[in-house]
C-alpha positions in Angstrom: -1.8 -20.5 -26.1 -4.3 -19.6 -23.4 -4.5 -17.0 -20.7 -5.8 -18.5 -17.5 -5.9 -17.4 -13.9 -2.7 -18.1 -11.9 -4.6 -20.3 -9.4 -5.6 -22.6 -12.3 -1.9 -23.3 -12.9 -1.2 -24.6 -9.4 -0.1 -28.2 -9.8 0.1 -28.1 -13.6 2.0 -31.0 -15.1 5.5 -30.4 -16.5 4.1 -30.6 -20.0 2.4 -27.3 -19.5 4.6 -24.3 -20.3 4.0 -21.2 -18.2 5.1 -17.8 -19.4 4.8 -14.6 -17.3 3.0 -11.9 -19.2 4.7 -9.1 -17.3 3.3 -6.1 -15.5 0.7 -5.4 -18.3 -1.0 -8.8 -18.0 -4.8 -8.9 -17.9 -6.4 -8.3 -14.6 -9.8 -8.9 -13.1 -11.5 -6.6 -10.6 -14.5 -7.6 -8.6 -17.0 -5.1 -7.3 -20.1 -5.5 -5.2 -23.7 -4.5 -5.7 -26.6 -4.9 -3.4 -30.2 -3.9 -3.2 -31.5 -1.4 -0.6 -33.3 -4.2 1.2 -30.1 -6.3 1.6 -27.7 -3.4 2.2 -28.5 -3.5 5.9 -28.0 -7.2 6.3 -25.2 -8.4 8.5 -23.6 -10.4 5.7 -23.4 -7.4 3.3 -22.2 -5.1 6.0 -19.4 -7.6 6.9 -18.4 -7.9 3.3 -18.3 -4.1 2.8 -16.3 -3.7 6.0 -13.7 -6.3 4.9 -13.4 -4.8 1.4 -12.9 -1.3 2.9 -10.3 -2.6 5.4 -8.4 -4.1 2.5 -8.6 -0.9 0.6 -10.6 -2.5 -2.2 -13.9 -0.7 -1.8 -14.5 3.0 -2.1 -16.8 4.7 0.4 -20.0 5.6 -1.4 -22.7 7.7 0.1 -26.2 7.5 -1.4 -29.1 9.8 -0.6 
């Protein structure tokens, strides 16, 4: 038995048995970290904007 991400099972052959682990299955959460130098870059600002729009990123204020 192995626990693998759902996307890894797409197209799995019929010989692979798949069992749903229910609502308490393992989850993975991804956060983001950046340096002060990169925080102002367009790429990081766009990423943070998208995460906040999706409700995935908290608003953090630093001094």
